[in-house]
mmCIF file as gemmi writes it, N, C-alpha and C atoms, coordinates in Angstrom:
data_model
loop_
_atom_site.group_PDB
_atom_site.id
_atom_site.type_symbol
_atom_site.label_atom_id
_atom_site.label_alt_id
_atom_site.label_comp_id
_atom_site.label_asym_id
_atom_site.label_entity_id
_atom_site.label_seq_id
_atom_site.pdbx_PDB_ins_code
_atom_site.Cartn_x
_atom_site.Cartn_y
_atom_site.Cartn_z
_atom_site.occupancy
_atom_site.B_iso_or_equiv
_atom_site.pdbx_formal_charge
_atom_site.auth_seq_id
_atom_site.auth_asym_id
_atom_site.pdbx_PDB_model_num
ATOM 1 N N . UNK Axp A 1 ? 85.038 -104.534 -90.579 1 0 ? 1 A 1
ATOM 2 C CA . UNK Axp A 1 ? 84.837 -103.321 -91.94 1 0 ? 1 A 1
ATOM 3 C C . UNK Axp A 1 ? 86.343 -103.098 -92.456 1 0 ? 1 A 1
ATOM 4 N N . UNK Axp A 2 ? 86.322 -103.571 -93.675 1 0 ? 2 A 1
ATOM 5 C CA . UNK Axp A 2 ? 87.72 -102.414 -94.253 1 0 ? 2 A 1
ATOM 6 C C . UNK Axp A 2 ? 87.726 -101.647 -95.317 1 0 ? 2 A 1
ATOM 7 N N . UNK Axp A 3 ? 88.486 -100.375 -94.911 1 0 ? 3 A 1
ATOM 8 C CA . UNK Axp A 3 ? 88.589 -99.654 -95.903 1 0 ? 3 A 1
ATOM 9 C C . UNK Axp A 3 ? 88.97 -100.489 -97.454 1 0 ? 3 A 1
ATOM 10 N N . UNK Axp A 4 ? 88.31 -100.268 -98.558 1 0 ? 4 A 1
ATOM 11 C CA . UNK Axp A 4 ? 88.951 -101.035 -99.689 1 0 ? 4 A 1
ATOM 12 C C . UNK Axp A 4 ? 89.232 -99.682 -100.804 1 0 ? 4 A 1
ATOM 13 N N . UNK Axp A 5 ? 90.207 -99.965 -101.571 1 0 ? 5 A 1
ATOM 14 C CA . UNK Axp A 5 ? 90.473 -98.914 -102.513 1 0 ? 5 A 1
ATOM 15 C C . UNK Axp A 5 ? 90.788 -100.151 -103.997 1 0 ? 5 A 1
ATOM 16 N N . UNK Axp A 6 ? 90.389 -99.615 -104.909 1 0 ? 6 A 1
ATOM 17 C CA . UNK Axp A 6 ? 90.299 -99.856 -106.233 1 0 ? 6 A 1
ATOM 18 C C . UNK Axp A 6 ? 91.013 -99.156 -106.902 1 0 ? 6 A 1
ATOM 19 N N . UNK Axp A 7 ? 91.867 -100.071 -107.783 1 0 ? 7 A 1
ATOM 20 C CA . UNK Axp A 7 ? 92.483 -98.833 -108.944 1 0 ? 7 A 1
ATOM 21 C C . UNK Axp A 7 ? 92.905 -99.693 -110.015 1 0 ? 7 A 1
ATOM 22 N N . UNK Axp A 8 ? 92.628 -98.903 -110.927 1 0 ? 8 A 1
ATOM 23 C CA . UNK Axp A 8 ? 92.967 -98.819 -112.884 1 0 ? 8 A 1
ATOM 24 C C . UNK Axp A 8 ? 91.577 -99.792 -113.292 1 0 ? 8 A 1
ATOM 25 N N . UNK Axp A 9 ? 91.846 -100.882 -113.7 1 0 ? 9 A 1
ATOM 26 C CA . UNK Axp A 9 ? 90.783 -102.02 -114.019 1 0 ? 9 A 1
ATOM 27 C C . UNK Axp A 9 ? 89.774 -102.051 -113.179 1 0 ? 9 A 1
ATOM 28 N N . UNK Axp A 10 ? 90.119 -102.727 -111.797 1 0 ? 10 A 1
ATOM 29 C CA . UNK Axp A 10 ? 89.409 -102.975 -110.72 1 0 ? 10 A 1
ATOM 30 C C . UNK Axp A 10 ? 88.783 -101.979 -110.466 1 0 ? 10 A 1
ATOM 31 N N . UNK Axp A 11 ? 88.985 -100.621 -110.742 1 0 ? 11 A 1
ATOM 32 C CA . UNK Axp A 11 ? 87.731 -99.738 -110.311 1 0 ? 11 A 1
ATOM 33 C C . UNK Axp A 11 ? 86.92 -99.654 -111.401 1 0 ? 11 A 1
ATOM 34 N N . UNK Axp A 12 ? 86.97 -100.222 -112.777 1 0 ? 12 A 1
ATOM 35 C CA . UNK Axp A 12 ? 86.139 -99.784 -113.472 1 0 ? 12 A 1
ATOM 36 C C . UNK Axp A 12 ? 85.342 -100.677 -113.748 1 0 ? 12 A 1
ATOM 37 N N . UNK Axp A 13 ? 86.173 -101.816 -113.255 1 0 ? 13 A 1
ATOM 38 C CA . UNK Axp A 13 ? 84.839 -103.429 -113.079 1 0 ? 13 A 1
ATOM 39 C C . UNK Axp A 13 ? 83.855 -102.952 -112.002 1 0 ? 13 A 1
ATOM 40 N N . UNK Axp A 14 ? 84.622 -102.087 -111.272 1 0 ? 14 A 1
ATOM 41 C CA . UNK Axp A 14 ? 83.536 -102.233 -109.722 1 0 ? 14 A 1
ATOM 42 C C . UNK Axp A 14 ? 82.689 -101.117 -109.758 1 0 ? 14 A 1
ATOM 43 N N . UNK Axp A 15 ? 83.291 -100.258 -110.731 1 0 ? 15 A 1
ATOM 44 C CA . UNK Axp A 15 ? 82.087 -98.751 -110.522 1 0 ? 15 A 1
ATOM 45 C C . UNK Axp A 15 ? 82.315 -97.912 -109.712 1 0 ? 15 A 1
ATOM 46 N N . UNK Axp A 16 ? 83.781 -98.354 -109.292 1 0 ? 16 A 1
ATOM 47 C CA . UNK Axp A 16 ? 83.988 -97.366 -107.883 1 0 ? 16 A 1
ATOM 48 C C . UNK Axp A 16 ? 85.37 -97.216 -107.121 1 0 ? 16 A 1
ATOM 49 N N . UNK Axp A 17 ? 86.011 -95.981 -106.67 1 0 ? 17 A 1
ATOM 50 C CA . UNK Axp A 17 ? 87.506 -96.673 -106.282 1 0 ? 17 A 1
ATOM 51 C C . UNK Axp A 17 ? 87.462 -96.551 -105.22 1 0 ? 17 A 1
ATOM 52 N N . UNK Axp A 18 ? 86.551 -96.813 -103.755 1 0 ? 18 A 1
ATOM 53 C CA . UNK Axp A 18 ? 86.959 -96.871 -102.698 1 0 ? 18 A 1
ATOM 54 C C . UNK Axp A 18 ? 85.529 -97.37 -101.824 1 0 ? 18 A 1
ATOM 55 N N . UNK Axp A 19 ? 85.299 -98.075 -100.91 1 0 ? 19 A 1
ATOM 56 C CA . UNK Axp A 19 ? 84.014 -98.699 -100.586 1 0 ? 19 A 1
ATOM 57 C C . UNK Axp A 19 ? 84.479 -99.343 -99.148 1 0 ? 19 A 1
ATOM 58 N N . UNK Axp A 20 ? 83.843 -99.924 -98.302 1 0 ? 20 A 1
ATOM 59 C CA . UNK Axp A 20 ? 83.878 -100.529 -96.961 1 0 ? 20 A 1
ATOM 60 C C . UNK Axp A 20 ? 82.953 -101.351 -97.08 1 0 ? 20 A 1
ATOM 61 N N . UNK Axp A 21 ? 83.876 -102.596 -97.196 1 0 ? 21 A 1
ATOM 62 C CA . UNK Axp A 21 ? 83.331 -103.921 -97.472 1 0 ? 21 A 1
ATOM 63 C C . UNK Axp A 21 ? 83.347 -104.724 -95.806 1 0 ? 21 A 1
ATOM 64 N N . UNK Axp A 22 ? 82.518 -105.236 -94.919 1 0 ? 22 A 1
ATOM 65 C CA . UNK Axp A 22 ? 82.798 -106.012 -94.184 1 0 ? 22 A 1
ATOM 66 C C . UNK Axp A 22 ? 83.779 -107.388 -94.388 1 0 ? 22 A 1
ATOM 67 N N . UNK Axp A 23 ? 84.387 -107.888 -93.121 1 0 ? 23 A 1
ATOM 68 C CA . UNK Axp A 23 ? 85.145 -109.172 -93.278 1 0 ? 23 A 1
ATOM 69 C C . UNK Axp A 23 ? 86.234 -109.433 -92.145 1 0 ? 23 A 1
ATOM 70 N N . UNK Axp A 24 ? 86.318 -110.384 -91.451 1 0 ? 24 A 1
ATOM 71 C CA . UNK Axp A 24 ? 87.537 -110.532 -90.569 1 0 ? 24 A 1
ATOM 72 C C . UNK Axp A 24 ? 88.652 -110.968 -91.356 1 0 ? 24 A 1
ATOM 73 N N . UNK Axp A 25 ? 88.648 -111.233 -92.833 1 0 ? 25 A 1
ATOM 74 C CA . UNK Axp A 25 ? 89.731 -111.681 -93.287 1 0 ? 25 A 1
ATOM 75 C C . UNK Axp A 25 ? 89.835 -111.047 -94.659 1 0 ? 25 A 1
ATOM 76 N N . UNK Axp A 26 ? 90.88 -111.092 -95.243 1 0 ? 26 A 1
ATOM 77 C CA . UNK Axp A 26 ? 91.331 -110.43 -96.423 1 0 ? 26 A 1
ATOM 78 C C . UNK Axp A 26 ? 90.515 -111.757 -97.59 1 0 ? 26 A 1
ATOM 79 N N . UNK Axp A 27 ? 90.13 -112.947 -97.126 1 0 ? 27 A 1
ATOM 80 C CA . UNK Axp A 27 ? 89.272 -113.329 -98.126 1 0 ? 27 A 1
ATOM 81 C C . UNK Axp A 27 ? 87.897 -112.848 -98.281 1 0 ? 27 A 1
ATOM 82 N N . UNK Axp A 28 ? 87.606 -112.944 -96.812 1 0 ? 28 A 1
ATOM 83 C CA . UNK Axp A 28 ? 86.12 -112.679 -96.399 1 0 ? 28 A 1
ATOM 84 C C . UNK Axp A 28 ? 85.708 -111.282 -97.562 1 0 ? 28 A 1
ATOM 85 N N . UNK Axp A 29 ? 87.026 -110.397 -97.055 1 0 ? 29 A 1
ATOM 86 C CA . UNK Axp A 29 ? 86.172 -108.781 -97.741 1 0 ? 29 A 1
ATOM 87 C C . UNK Axp A 29 ? 86.414 -108.964 -99.258 1 0 ? 29 A 1
ATOM 88 N N . UNK Axp A 30 ? 86.827 -109.976 -99.638 1 0 ? 30 A 1
ATOM 89 C CA . UNK Axp A 30 ? 87.178 -110.295 -101.251 1 0 ? 30 A 1
ATOM 90 C C . UNK Axp A 30 ? 86.046 -110.773 -102.101 1 0 ? 30 A 1
ATOM 91 N N . UNK Axp A 31 ? 85.789 -111.728 -101.343 1 0 ? 31 A 1
ATOM 92 C CA . UNK Axp A 31 ? 84.733 -112.265 -101.686 1 0 ? 31 A 1
ATOM 93 C C . UNK Axp A 31 ? 83.488 -111.692 -101.172 1 0 ? 31 A 1
ATOM 94 N N . UNK Axp A 32 ? 83.127 -110.927 -100.287 1 0 ? 32 A 1
ATOM 95 C CA . UNK Axp A 32 ? 82.269 -109.761 -100.576 1 0 ? 32 A 1
ATOM 96 C C . UNK Axp A 32 ? 81.842 -108.977 -101.589 1 0 ? 32 A 1
ATOM 97 N N . UNK Axp A 33 ? 83.603 -108.473 -102.108 1 0 ? 33 A 1
ATOM 98 C CA . UNK Axp A 33 ? 83.554 -107.576 -102.566 1 0 ? 33 A 1
ATOM 99 C C . UNK Axp A 33 ? 82.963 -108.398 -104.205 1 0 ? 33 A 1
ATOM 100 N N . UNK Axp A 34 ? 83.353 -109.18 -104.67 1 0 ? 34 A 1
ATOM 101 C CA . UNK Axp A 34 ? 82.714 -110.083 -105.644 1 0 ? 34 A 1
ATOM 102 C C . UNK Axp A 34 ? 81.395 -110.215 -105.756 1 0 ? 34 A 1
ATOM 103 N N . UNK Axp A 35 ? 80.61 -110.784 -104.648 1 0 ? 35 A 1
ATOM 104 C CA . UNK Axp A 35 ? 79.416 -110.525 -104.832 1 0 ? 35 A 1
ATOM 105 C C . UNK Axp A 35 ? 78.928 -109.149 -104.844 1 0 ? 35 A 1
ATOM 106 N N . UNK Axp A 36 ? 79.739 -108.127 -104.489 1 0 ? 36 A 1
ATOM 107 C CA . UNK Axp A 36 ? 78.933 -106.927 -104.603 1 0 ? 36 A 1
ATOM 108 C C . UNK Axp A 36 ? 79.012 -106.231 -106.086 1 0 ? 36 A 1
ATOM 109 N N . UNK Axp A 37 ? 80.236 -106.749 -106.647 1 0 ? 37 A 1
ATOM 110 C CA . UNK Axp A 37 ? 80.238 -106.247 -108.161 1 0 ? 37 A 1
ATOM 111 C C . UNK Axp A 37 ? 80.081 -107.179 -109.368 1 0 ? 37 A 1
ATOM 112 N N . UNK Axp A 38 ? 80.295 -108.543 -108.714 1 0 ? 38 A 1
ATOM 113 C CA . UNK Axp A 38 ? 80.048 -109.194 -109.999 1 0 ? 38 A 1
ATOM 114 C C . UNK Axp A 38 ? 81.475 -109.998 -110.847 1 0 ? 38 A 1
ATOM 115 N N . UNK Axp A 39 ? 80.799 -110.827 -111.771 1 0 ? 39 A 1
ATOM 116 C CA . UNK Axp A 39 ? 81.748 -111.65 -112.655 1 0 ? 39 A 1
ATOM 117 C C . UNK Axp A 39 ? 82.841 -110.503 -113.163 1 0 ? 39 A 1
ATOM 118 N N . UNK Axp A 40 ? 82.531 -109.508 -113.319 1 0 ? 40 A 1
ATOM 119 C CA . UNK Axp A 40 ? 83.56 -109.221 -114.504 1 0 ? 40 A 1
ATOM 120 C C . UNK Axp A 40 ? 84.748 -107.92 -113.243 1 0 ? 40 A 1
ATOM 121 N N . UNK Axp A 41 ? 83.985 -108.019 -111.984 1 0 ? 41 A 1
ATOM 122 C CA . UNK Axp A 41 ? 85.175 -107.967 -111.313 1 0 ? 41 A 1
ATOM 123 C C . UNK Axp A 41 ? 86.087 -109.271 -110.419 1 0 ? 41 A 1
ATOM 124 N N . UNK Axp A 42 ? 85.315 -110.141 -110.67 1 0 ? 42 A 1
ATOM 125 C CA . UNK Axp A 42 ? 86.08 -111.42 -110.092 1 0 ? 42 A 1
ATOM 126 C C . UNK Axp A 42 ? 87.208 -111.798 -110.97 1 0 ? 42 A 1
ATOM 127 N N . UNK Axp A 43 ? 86.638 -111.778 -112.699 1 0 ? 43 A 1
ATOM 128 C CA . UNK Axp A 43 ? 87.569 -111.913 -113.073 1 0 ? 43 A 1
ATOM 129 C C . UNK Axp A 43 ? 89.315 -110.898 -113.235 1 0 ? 43 A 1
ATOM 130 N N . UNK Axp A 44 ? 88.847 -109.434 -112.858 1 0 ? 44 A 1
ATOM 131 C CA . UNK Axp A 44 ? 89.789 -108.536 -113.089 1 0 ? 44 A 1
ATOM 132 C C . UNK Axp A 44 ? 90.663 -109.156 -111.274 1 0 ? 44 A 1
ATOM 133 N N . UNK Axp A 45 ? 89.797 -109.366 -110.486 1 0 ? 45 A 1
ATOM 134 C CA . UNK Axp A 45 ? 90.477 -109.679 -109.486 1 0 ? 45 A 1
ATOM 135 C C . UNK Axp A 45 ? 91.318 -111.061 -109.368 1 0 ? 45 A 1
ATOM 136 N N . UNK Axp A 46 ? 91.128 -111.802 -110.342 1 0 ? 46 A 1
ATOM 137 C CA . UNK Axp A 46 ? 92.281 -113.015 -110.517 1 0 ? 46 A 1
ATOM 138 C C . UNK Axp A 46 ? 93.416 -112.515 -111.052 1 0 ? 46 A 1
ATOM 139 N N . UNK Axp A 47 ? 93.868 -111.38 -111.36 1 0 ? 47 A 1
ATOM 140 C CA . UNK Axp A 47 ? 95.059 -110.674 -111.956 1 0 ? 47 A 1
ATOM 141 C C . UNK Axp A 47 ? 95.516 -109.88 -111.044 1 0 ? 47 A 1
ATOM 142 N N . UNK Axp A 48 ? 94.577 -109.589 -110.134 1 0 ? 48 A 1
ATOM 143 C CA . UNK Axp A 48 ? 95.206 -108.389 -109.006 1 0 ? 48 A 1
ATOM 144 C C . UNK Axp A 48 ? 96.492 -109.003 -108.125 1 0 ? 48 A 1
ATOM 145 N N . UNK Axp A 49 ? 97.068 -107.82 -107.415 1 0 ? 49 A 1
ATOM 146 C CA . UNK Axp A 49 ? 97.876 -108.225 -106.192 1 0 ? 49 A 1
ATOM 147 C C . UNK Axp A 49 ? 96.988 -107.343 -105.143 1 0 ? 49 A 1
ATOM 148 N N . UNK Axp A 50 ? 97.198 -107.909 -103.647 1 0 ? 50 A 1
ATOM 149 C CA . UNK Axp A 50 ? 95.955 -107.869 -102.788 1 0 ? 50 A 1
ATOM 150 C C . UNK Axp A 50 ? 96.955 -107.076 -101.786 1 0 ? 50 A 1
ATOM 151 N N . UNK Axp A 51 ? 96.832 -105.766 -101.205 1 0 ? 51 A 1
ATOM 152 C CA . UNK Axp A 51 ? 98.008 -105.407 -100.581 1 0 ? 51 A 1
ATOM 153 C C . UNK Axp A 51 ? 97.213 -104.716 -99.069 1 0 ? 51 A 1
ATOM 154 N N . UNK Axp A 52 ? 97.506 -105.211 -97.727 1 0 ? 52 A 1
ATOM 155 C CA . UNK Axp A 52 ? 96.685 -104.19 -96.819 1 0 ? 52 A 1
ATOM 156 C C . UNK Axp A 52 ? 97.356 -103.671 -95.907 1 0 ? 52 A 1
ATOM 157 N N . UNK Axp A 53 ? 97.224 -102.098 -96.16 1 0 ? 53 A 1
ATOM 158 C CA . UNK Axp A 53 ? 98.366 -101.171 -95.46 1 0 ? 53 A 1
ATOM 159 C C . UNK Axp A 53 ? 99.776 -101.099 -95.762 1 0 ? 53 A 1
ATOM 160 N N . UNK Axp A 54 ? 99.983 -101.31 -97.262 1 0 ? 54 A 1
ATOM 161 C CA . UNK Axp A 54 ? 100.964 -101.578 -97.893 1 0 ? 54 A 1
ATOM 162 C C . UNK Axp A 54 ? 101.795 -102.624 -97.972 1 0 ? 54 A 1
ATOM 163 N N . UNK Axp A 55 ? 101.536 -103.808 -97.394 1 0 ? 55 A 1
ATOM 164 C CA . UNK Axp A 55 ? 101.858 -104.985 -97.44 1 0 ? 55 A 1
ATOM 165 C C . UNK Axp A 55 ? 100.9 -106.21 -97.881 1 0 ? 55 A 1
ATOM 166 N N . UNK Axp A 56 ? 101.938 -106.823 -99.082 1 0 ? 56 A 1
ATOM 167 C CA . UNK Axp A 56 ? 101.251 -107.918 -99.458 1 0 ? 56 A 1
ATOM 168 C C . UNK Axp A 56 ? 101.171 -109.125 -98.664 1 0 ? 56 A 1
ATOM 169 N N . UNK Axp A 57 ? 99.633 -109.626 -98.277 1 0 ? 57 A 1
ATOM 170 C CA . UNK Axp A 57 ? 99.19 -110.236 -97.347 1 0 ? 57 A 1
ATOM 171 C C . UNK Axp A 57 ? 98.727 -111.424 -98.71 1 0 ? 57 A 1
ATOM 172 N N . UNK Axp A 58 ? 98.829 -113.091 -97.808 1 0 ? 58 A 1
ATOM 173 C CA . UNK Axp A 58 ? 97.822 -113.927 -98.407 1 0 ? 58 A 1
ATOM 174 C C . UNK Axp A 58 ? 96.447 -114.024 -97.914 1 0 ? 58 A 1
ATOM 175 N N . UNK Axp A 59 ? 95.358 -114.294 -98.534 1 0 ? 59 A 1
ATOM 176 C CA . UNK Axp A 59 ? 93.615 -113.972 -98.245 1 0 ? 59 A 1
ATOM 177 C C . UNK Axp A 59 ? 93.841 -114.595 -96.503 1 0 ? 59 A 1
ATOM 178 N N . UNK Axp A 60 ? 94.06 -115.425 -96.093 1 0 ? 60 A 1
ATOM 179 C CA . UNK Axp A 60 ? 93.94 -115.666 -94.977 1 0 ? 60 A 1
ATOM 180 C C . UNK Axp A 60 ? 94.46 -114.819 -93.805 1 0 ? 60 A 1
ATOM 181 N N . UNK Axp A 61 ? 95.053 -113.738 -94.129 1 0 ? 61 A 1
ATOM 182 C CA . UNK Axp A 61 ? 95.048 -112.5 -93.023 1 0 ? 61 A 1
ATOM 183 C C . UNK Axp A 61 ? 94.168 -112.192 -92.603 1 0 ? 61 A 1
ATOM 184 N N . UNK Axp A 62 ? 94.151 -111.848 -91.554 1 0 ? 62 A 1
ATOM 185 C CA . UNK Axp A 62 ? 93.243 -110.86 -90.352 1 0 ? 62 A 1
ATOM 186 C C . UNK Axp A 62 ? 93.096 -109.819 -90.778 1 0 ? 62 A 1
ATOM 187 N N . UNK Axp A 63 ? 91.769 -109.017 -91.42 1 0 ? 63 A 1
ATOM 188 C CA . UNK Axp A 63 ? 91.653 -107.781 -91.104 1 0 ? 63 A 1
ATOM 189 C C . UNK Axp A 63 ? 90.781 -106.773 -90.213 1 0 ? 63 A 1
ATOM 190 N N . UNK Axp A 64 ? 90.692 -105.813 -90.062 1 0 ? 64 A 1
ATOM 191 C CA . UNK Axp A 64 ? 89.83 -104.66 -89.36 1 0 ? 64 A 1
ATOM 192 C C . UNK Axp A 64 ? 89.561 -103.89 -89.535 1 0 ? 64 A 1
ATOM 193 N N . UNK Axp A 65 ? 88.716 -103.094 -88.719 1 0 ? 65 A 1
ATOM 194 C CA . UNK Axp A 65 ? 88.192 -101.491 -89.505 1 0 ? 65 A 1
ATOM 195 C C . UNK Axp A 65 ? 88.863 -100.756 -89.676 1 0 ? 65 A 1
ATOM 196 N N . UNK Axp A 66 ? 90.415 -100.846 -88.754 1 0 ? 66 A 1
ATOM 197 C CA . UNK Axp A 66 ? 91.341 -99.596 -89.305 1 0 ? 66 A 1
ATOM 198 C C . UNK Axp A 66 ? 92.307 -99.821 -90.443 1 0 ? 66 A 1
ATOM 199 N N . UNK Axp A 67 ? 92.454 -101.143 -91.439 1 0 ? 67 A 1
ATOM 200 C CA . UNK Axp A 67 ? 92.853 -101.107 -92.178 1 0 ? 67 A 1
ATOM 201 C C . UNK Axp A 67 ? 92.606 -100.548 -93.311 1 0 ? 67 A 1
ATOM 202 N N . UNK Axp A 68 ? 93.637 -100.608 -94.747 1 0 ? 68 A 1
ATOM 203 C CA . UNK Axp A 68 ? 93.254 -100.47 -95.658 1 0 ? 68 A 1
ATOM 204 C C . UNK Axp A 68 ? 93.738 -101.459 -96.619 1 0 ? 68 A 1
ATOM 205 N N . UNK Axp A 69 ? 92.763 -101.978 -97.613 1 0 ? 69 A 1
ATOM 206 C CA . UNK Axp A 69 ? 93.167 -103.091 -98.477 1 0 ? 69 A 1
ATOM 207 C C . UNK Axp A 69 ? 93.058 -102.297 -99.452 1 0 ? 69 A 1
ATOM 208 N N . UNK Axp A 70 ? 93.855 -103.006 -100.254 1 0 ? 70 A 1
ATOM 209 C CA . UNK Axp A 70 ? 93.982 -101.753 -101.893 1 0 ? 70 A 1
ATOM 210 C C . UNK Axp A 70 ? 94.074 -103.103 -103.002 1 0 ? 70 A 1
ATOM 211 N N . UNK Axp A 71 ? 93.411 -102.845 -104.205 1 0 ? 71 A 1
ATOM 212 C CA . UNK Axp A 71 ? 93.498 -104.133 -105.023 1 0 ? 71 A 1
ATOM 213 C C . UNK Axp A 71 ? 93.952 -103.387 -105.983 1 0 ? 71 A 1
ATOM 214 N N . UNK Axp A 72 ? 95.178 -104.166 -106.931 1 0 ? 72 A 1
ATOM 215 C CA . UNK Axp A 72 ? 95.972 -103.312 -108.003 1 0 ? 72 A 1
ATOM 216 C C . UNK Axp A 72 ? 96.349 -104.017 -108.638 1 0 ? 72 A 1
ATOM 217 N N . UNK Axp A 73 ? 95.768 -103.777 -109.807 1 0 ? 73 A 1
ATOM 218 C CA . UNK Axp A 73 ? 95.578 -104.806 -111.021 1 0 ? 73 A 1
ATOM 219 C C . UNK Axp A 73 ? 96.987 -104.486 -112.004 1 0 ? 73 A 1
ATOM 220 N N . UNK Axp A 74 ? 97.763 -105.529 -112.836 1 0 ? 74 A 1
ATOM 221 C CA . UNK Axp A 74 ? 98.952 -105.482 -112.922 1 0 ? 74 A 1
ATOM 222 C C . UNK Axp A 74 ? 99.187 -104.128 -113.851 1 0 ? 74 A 1
ATOM 223 N N . UNK Axp A 75 ? 100.307 -103.61 -114.113 1 0 ? 75 A 1
ATOM 224 C CA . UNK Axp A 75 ? 100.203 -102.681 -114.954 1 0 ? 75 A 1
ATOM 225 C C . UNK Axp A 75 ? 101.265 -102.693 -116.035 1 0 ? 75 A 1
ATOM 226 N N . UNK Axp A 76 ? 100.614 -101.877 -117.042 1 0 ? 76 A 1
ATOM 227 C CA . UNK Axp A 76 ? 101.61 -102.357 -118.352 1 0 ? 76 A 1
ATOM 228 C C . UNK Axp A 76 ? 101.385 -100.909 -118.994 1 0 ? 76 A 1
ATOM 229 N N . UNK Axp A 77 ? 102.627 -100.912 -119.95 1 0 ? 77 A 1
ATOM 230 C CA . UNK Axp A 77 ? 102.831 -99.298 -120.903 1 0 ? 77 A 1
ATOM 231 C C . UNK Axp A 77 ? 104.468 -99.062 -120.879 1 0 ? 77 A 1
ATOM 232 N N . UNK Axp A 78 ? 104.518 -97.973 -121.168 1 0 ? 78 A 1
ATOM 233 C CA . UNK Axp A 78 ? 105.744 -97.637 -121.152 1 0 ? 78 A 1
ATOM 234 C C . UNK Axp A 78 ? 105.921 -97.29 -123.328 1 0 ? 78 A 1
ATOM 235 N N . UNK Axp A 79 ? 107.066 -96.758 -123.52 1 0 ? 79 A 1
ATOM 236 C CA . UNK Axp A 79 ? 107.215 -96.495 -124.992 1 0 ? 79 A 1
ATOM 237 C C . UNK Axp A 79 ? 107.697 -97.417 -125.442 1 0 ? 79 A 1
ATOM 238 N N . UNK Axp A 80 ? 107.413 -97.806 -126.916 1 0 ? 80 A 1
ATOM 239 C CA . UNK Axp A 80 ? 108.024 -98.296 -127.88 1 0 ? 80 A 1
ATOM 240 C C . UNK Axp A 80 ? 108.773 -97.595 -128.39 1 0 ? 80 A 1
């Protein structure tokens, strides 16, 4: 199980900012999150960066119970 933190549009699509999701790899956790939160979350996830413990890792990376997975959508904004 990994602690999952969701930000901005990912949080809105999931309806929560934090969760605990079972999985042995980053991919397992993300796939379970899509199953849990649905199609809108899957759409948002496709544009996101995923970090584990502050490092960007690929989907095949192992993840454990002491790890924190963060889903970070792209950010835009600023002054015109």
